[in-house]
C-alpha angles and dihedrals in degrees: 000000000000089000090053092052091052090054091048093051091048091051091051091049091051090051090049094050092048092048090050091049093049090048093052092048091047091052093047091047089050092052092050091045091051090049095049104034141076132210109233120175088342094306125111111236119189119221100224120203109267091012106083117191092220132028120251132239111216135179132233090232131022107290115241124204092230117133091229093062095044092043093052094049093048088048094053092045095042094131099042144279116278086214141340100231115133094332117194121193117203126181096270107013141033128216144178113227122217103215094188096055097030093231133090125282088208141341123210126204136178110207133188135166089271093058095057099036118121110267121185090200091065119076118180092191089069091060123101129194109248140175118251107243092202088074118088112254089243092063104031125113120219135206087244089065091063095042112108092357097115091236131110122233094248120204118228092189099044116233089224090063093064111056100131091094139010090235090056095055091043090056092060087065092066106118088233085074093047134089131175112267134178103257109205112058095004121043095027096038125012096028089044091053089052090050090051090049090056090050090051089058088074087073088064104031131047091217129026119191114196129187116191133181152131131282132199105205128187124246128196113244131206092275090063095249126116122238137182105226127168136161125245126209137204134007090297092054097235109198119241107216118225091217142006129218138201124192113189133187120195120203110204125209089257091054097253116140130218128185132205127185128192138181122192127185115239093243140089109296123200112257095235094057109115119230090233090066088071095060115124134173106275092232090065090061092046091053093047095044096039089232137117113220123210090356091170088062115074111219090231089069091062119101096202138003114203091348094304116119114234 
């Protein structure tokens, strides 16, 4: 009988120890879960390592809490972000980087007369194209990708739009701001004319907001079906866009707002082709790019779109 009681007490002790251990583990697990989880629609969702619940917005350079930096970014993006995917904020422009294609999704600029005025302290010839080291090596383009490709390293934020400081123009040469463009007849000619047109708008408007980026548009092939096809270049397979767009909003001295939208094919364009022939309804670019431009600005507040009064 005594022997049976000893066994019974041992069994009870074992159960107690196991229960205590489970209680400690559960408590510890709950603490970890609370630290690494979020409540979404009443459900607990764990934030697993390497699988973030939300995307991140990061900067090209360490973000300072200075009023000047924040004010400039908010000024450039006054009318809204087209997207928040891999956003990089430079001193005088903001972009969203397409890690899969190694080119920007979009690049936003705020341009005034002061930004394009001649400045003897700024020398473009001292600028070199360079990779942005804030981009993970898996997704970064290199100068070697463009070498021998037959394509120019085409600026999205034009160097001529950022003449206030040498640092500003140098930052436009980061490869995050670059996409492969046909050189002769496009980058050096038709696209350059469009960039000059945008700069001329500062003679009419106090503030010019310009969003630029690539498109990959479908084309109907001989079998009657439409395909999206584009070339890639270099070891990092940098995408060559089929087209490029610019969506521009001009803010006049009286506060009135006008919008212009352009799409140009990435190919040699005859010299005599006027820039206005590439005007398109802005919503066609939004549908093709999967972006909403100037979403804080209701279209009903615009005075004109592509020169036509609303």
